[in-house]
Every structure is written in C-alpha cells, then in structure tokens.
N, C-alpha and C positions, 0 to 999 in steps of 0.2 A: 722687336720685330713681330709684325701680324703673323698668326698661324698660317701654315701652307695653305689651307682651303677656307681661309677667312672671309673670302667672297663668294663661297658657295652655298646655296639655300636649298634647303630639303624639305619637301612636305612628306612625312614618313607615315602612309597609311597602314603599314605592315603590322603583322602580330606574332606573336609567340618568340620564335627565334632567328629563322632565315633573314628576314627583312630587316628586324630589329638589330641584328649583329652588325649587318651591313651599314645601316644608318648610325650605329655608335661608333664604328671605327671611322666613318669620315667626320663624326663628330669629334672624336679625339683628336683629329687633325685639323679641327678649326672649322668645319662647317657649321651652319646655323640650322640645326634640326628642329622642326616642330612635329611632335607625334600627333597625328589626328585619330582619337579614339571615339567610339559609338557613346551614346548616352545611356547604355544599359550596363554600366560598370566598366567599360574600357577593355583593354587587353586582358585575357583570362589569366594571364601569368601574374597579374597583381594578386591575386588570391589563391592561385594554384600553388600548393606545397608552401603556403604561408606558415610560418612558425610562431607568429605573434598575431592575435586577433587586432583587426584595425590598423595592421602596418602592411605595407607592401611587402610581397615576397620577395625573397633574394632571386627567385627565378624571374621576377620582372627587373630589379635593379641591376642584375648582372648584364642584362642587354640593353639597358636603357639609359645608361649614364649620358652626360653631355646632351641633353635635349630639353626642349620646351614642350608643354602639352596643352591640347585644345580638346575640347569635345564638341561634336557636331552631329546630329541626326541626318546622315546621308540618303536617308529614305524620305525625308521632307523636303518640299521644294525650297523652302529658306535655308535648310541645311546645305543643300547642294548649290544654292546662289552663293551663299557665304564662302563655301568651298572654292567655287569657281572665280571668285574674286581674289583670292588668294594665289591662284595659278599664276598671274602675271609675276608676282613676286619671286616664284620659284624657279630654280634651275633643274631640279629633279621632282618628279613625284613617284615615290617608289610604294609598290603594293605587292602583297602576295595572297591576294585573294584567288579563290577557284575560279577557273577559266570561265570568261563571260560575264562575271558579276560586275565589273567595271563598265562594260557596255550596257549592261541592264540598268545600271545606276545613271546613265547618260553621262559617265565620266571616262570614257573609253580615250585612247589616244588621238582619234579624230577630232573630238571635242577639247580635248586639251590643246592640242596644236592649234586649233583655231583660235583660242583664247591667248595662247603663247607660243608663236612658231618656234622658239629658242628651247622650249620646255623639252627635257628628256624624261620619256616614261619608262621607267625601270620596273619590270614585272618578273615576279619569281614565282614559278609553278612546278608542282611535282613533277610532271611529265610533259611539260612545255604546252605550248599553245597550238601545235599540230602533231601529228604522228599517231599510230593506232590507239595509243593509251591516253591520249591528251584530255580526253573527257573524265578520266578517273582522277581521284583525289589521293594525296600522298602525304607521307610525313617521314620523320628521321629514318625508322627502321624499315619501312617499304623501300625507300631509296637504298638503303644498305642491302636489301634482298635484291633488287632488280639492277644493280650495279656490278654484281659479281663479288662484292666486299664480303657478304655473309657467307657465302659458299667457300670463301677462301680462309675462314677463320673457324678455328675448332680442332679437334682431333680426328683421326681418319675414321675411327669407329664410332663417332659421334655425331650429332645434329650439327648443322650449320650455326654459327654464333654470330651476335651483333657484337659491335665494339662499343665501348663508353664514350668515345668522343663523338661530338655532333658534326660528324663528317658531312651527313647530308644537308643539315641546317646551317651551320655556321660556316662549313665548307662553300656552300652555295653562296652564302652572304659575302665571302672573300672573293669568289669569281665575279659576283655583281659589283662589288666595289671597283674592281679593276675594269669592268665594262663601263661603268659610269664615268671613271677617270678618262677612258678612252674616248667616249662620246663627248665629253666636256673639251677634250683637245682638239676633237674633230669640228667641234662647234666653234672653237676659237678660229678655225680656218675657214669655215663655210657659212657661219652665222644660224645654221638650222640645226634644231634638235632632232631627236630620233628615238625610235622605240628600241629598248634593250631588253633582252629576255634570257633568262638562265633557268633551265630545269634542275631540280634536285638530282634526278638520275644521272643527267649530263655531267654535272659537276663532281659526282662521287666517281663516274667512269674516268674522269680526267685524272682523279687522284689515284687511281687504281693502275696507272700505267705500268709501275715496276712490277706489279703481280700479273699483268697481261703479256709481259714479255714472252713467258714459257708458252702461253697458249697461242700466240702468234708466230711462234717458230716450231711447234712441236705438236704432234697428233696425240700426245700422252694426255690421259685424262687429269683433271684438277684433284689433287689429293689434299684435304686439310692437314696441315702440318704440325698442329698442336704447337707445344711450347718450342719446338726446335726452329721454327721461323721458315721462311721460303727456302732458306738454303740447305736445311736438314742438319745444320751443324748446331749443337747445343751453344747457347750463348747467355743463359741465366742460371746462376749457381747460388746454392744456400749458403747463408752466412750465420755467424752467431748472433744472438743466442737462440736462432731457430724458431723465431716467431713468424706471424703470418706474411709480413712483408719484408723479412730479412733475406733478401737477394741482393746479388750484384750482377749487372749485365756487363759481360766481357766479349769483345769482339775477337775471335780468333781464326778468322779467315786469313788466308795469304801467309806473308811474313810474320804477322802478328802473333801466330802460334808458337813460333820459335822464341820471340820477345818474350811472350807470357811465360813459357816453360823455363827461361833464364831467370825471370824474376821470382818465380814460385819455388825455385830450388830443384826443378826436375830436367836440370841440363842432360840427363842420362837418356832422355826420350828425344832429344833433338837427333833427327835424321832416322828415326824409326820408322821404317815403311807402312806398319799399321796406320800411322797417323800424320805422314809426311804430306799429304796433299789435302785439299778441300773434300775431294771425293771420298778419300779414305777415312777422313774424320767424321764424315757423314755416315760411311758405312760402320763405324765403331764408336757411334754417338754415346752409347750407354758407357763405355770405357773412358771417352773423353769427359764426361760429366762426372765420373769417380775421380779422375786425376785432378780437375780442377776443382772439385769440391773438397778434396783432401786438403786443399790449402785454403780455400774461402770460409770453409766451415770452422776454422780456428781464429777468424778474424770478423769483426763486425762489417756490414757493408760499406761503411764510411772509411773503415781502416783499408779494406781491400782497394777501394776507389783510389784513396790518395797514395796507396803504394803503386799502383798500375799507371794511372793517368799522366803522372810526370814523365813516364818513359815513352810516352806517344801512343799508348794502348788506348783503343777507343773503348770507354767503358763508363758505367754510371751506377750509383746506387738506386735500387727501385725504391722510388718514393711514393708512400701511401698519399692519397689526396689531402690529409691532414698535415703530413710532413710538407707538402708542397707550400701550404699557405705560411710555414715557418722557415721556408729555405733560405739561407743566407745569400745565395746567388740571385735568386729571384726577387728578394727584398732589395738588394744592392741596385738590381736594374730596374726597379720600380714596376715590376709585374705584379707585386702584391703590395697595395697600397691602401693607406688610411683615407676615407672619404669624409669630409666635414659636412654634416647634414644637421641643420638646426632643427628640422621637423622630426626626422627619424631617429635622431642621435647618430653620432659618428660610427661608420661600419668600415669594415674590411672589404676590399674589391680587388678584382682583377684588373691589372692596368694595361697599357696599350703596348703591343709587341714592337711597333715601329718607333724607332728612335730618330729624331730630327735634330741635326745640329743648331740650326738658327732658330726653331720654333718647338721646343719639347712639348710633347703631348701633355695635357693635363686631364685628370679625372674629376668630373664635377657630378654632384648627385643627381640621380634620375628624377624625373618631374612627377609630383604627386598628381593624382587624378584630376584633371581639369585645372591644374594649378595656374596657367597662363591664359586661360580662354579669355578672360575680362580685359586683359593687357593686350593680347594679339588683336581682339576685335576694335577697340577703342583706338590703340596707337597705329595699327596698320591698314584698318579698313574704316577708319573714323565713324564708328558705330557709338551712337551716344548712350549715357548710362541708362536712360530711360528705354532705349531700344534692347539693350542688353538685358534688362528685366523683364521686358516682354517675351524676348527669346527664351528666357530661362523659364518663364511661366507656361509658355507654349510647348516646352520639352525639346526645343531645338538644341539647346545646349544644356549642361548640367552646372 
C-alpha cells in the first residue's frame, strides 16, 4: 500500500529546525519533499556542530531525512523563474524566513497563488506576521522566554531556565504539520489553497496550557518549582550506584502514594496524616523524599522501575541522552533506527513517532547538498543538460 501522504508534494524552503522538522515528519508519512537551498552552502546546519570535516552535521541529518535537495539562487531572476516553474507541481510551499522576505523576493502568497491556486503557503515566524512583536526575529530560547516556559522552569531562588527540548522549534513544526493537513483536507472540499501561519511564541503558549491553569484561576504569583514540579510533590529519587543520572521518577500523587508505600515496605505510613493528602505531601516534601530514597537508593533505577511499574505506578528510569539511543523500548518501536547511506556511511537516527498500520513510516537518508538539482531540473522542468551547465556557470545553481 502507498504511504499515507504519497500524493502530497512539498517545496521546503525552510532552514534550521522549525520548518525542516515539519517537512521531515510529513516526509516520514510519504510526502515527496524537495528541500530548496541557496547557492552559498545551503542550510547552515549542514556545517554547524559538524563532527567530521566534509560530512553533513548530525544537526542537519536529524531534521532532513526523507527529502530531496535542489539549489537555487532565489535572488537571481533565473532562480526565481525556475522556482516558480516548480510551484504548479507543489501542494505546499513551506518557509520560515523573517517577515517580509518572501514578498521582497516576489514569492509571497499572492504570487504563489497566481501560479497555482491550489497551493498552500505554510509560513513559520518567530512572532507571527501581525502583532506588536511581528517585526522582531526569534529563535528557540526567545520563544521559551516569551511563552511563559522559561519563567516556569528553575528553582525559586534562582534565575529562569530554558529547557533542552526544541519546544519552540520542533513544537512549532508539529503545529504546522497539523495546519498543513487541515488545509489539505479543506482544499479537498473547496479546491482552493490558503495561507497557513504558525508563530513560535503561539505554539509554545499552546504547549504551556497545563502550567497556565494556575495563572488562569488564581492571583498567586508564579513560583519556579525546581525539581518538585508544578504540584510541589517530590517525584524524582536517587538510585544506586549514585551517579549523575541514577534517578527514578515515581508519581506519588493521589492513591498512588499508598500503593508505593506498600511496594517499598512502608505500610506503617499508610494513613499517616503528615502524608495522607497531596497537600500534606507537598508540605512535607523533604520527608517524602527521604522515605522514598530510603528504598530507591538500594536499587538501580531499572530495578526500581521494574518493581513499581507492574503494580500500575506511573514511573520511569531517568534516561540520559546516551541511554535513550540504546533503550530497548525505543529500539523495539523503531524510534532509534539505522539509516543506510551509501555516501556518508550508515548512521543511527531518530525515527518517526507516528505508527501507521497500513503504511509504516521509513527513514531514508538526508540529501547531500544539491544532490538532486540536475535530476529535478531535467525530469520535472525539462531543462536540458546544456542549460543546466549554463545555470551552474552563472551561479544560479550549484
């Protein structure tokens, strides 16, 4: 059976993480994605954080699997012309340029729509295309700062802290993927494409809903909770042998507390009014930590996890990033996969989190710089070999 999005075609003009992560996810599901890069080296993540000279960085490959690649100088008239000749082929044009860049290039939605009324222009911006901040540039940590996320993370007596996940970038990419699929569904009914926009600040605010509950219902000021989390109840406990990442997370809110006490041999504390409610456990956080650590510190995080989880306790070993890549659960679910790449050599990569019964996603190698330029121009636009040589000589392509 064909992949779920086998008939979807995307011109991916985006760079770095937010847009590329969106296009890659749709590519995992079968979309034909052509990554359009400039003639000055392309997406800077190809060389940013590279660990081998002359080989694309993992920073690039981790967000650009399942794509083809073409180079075009969109500042040149010939480059723009070639791009606009590709637009009738595309269902989606995806970009994350700063506000106004597409219009200045003559490639804004009015121009795209004139060439292809069915095209969907998917635009990712830091602060969106309207609003008081819309002229300002943004990136991951700026989005975390302006969404409430950074202020909610850290210790009460310390500064706000950013988080390691790409919530501003990849989170926005996920929101855009949903917007694109909705626009495609609507186009099925109307025959018309449309402009779809997601701002990084907006996407992270949406992901902040659980933390904003208190702010929406109380006048109490935000207090950074540190390691206790937003409930104030301890949930991370030290394990043997006591190393940097030797911790287990155990959820002990509600009735889970009594179950946990029974499992760790502290039935004597069941019903103790000092710990009998969530509020009481939050008020005695240090004592709760001592009770649980008395048991967890005698076991590895995996031993603690496998002792508690079968009883229905929500818990998990605190995996380091390195352990994630060797985790048997993630490998079994093809979230850590080996990619066969004849040019770069086979490499380990993160897989697709969406599992499809009839069309399982596959991970294919990220394209090399300008890898498919000649094939795309000749096969899709009928550009002759002689013309391709002339375009390369003129710097329109690489």
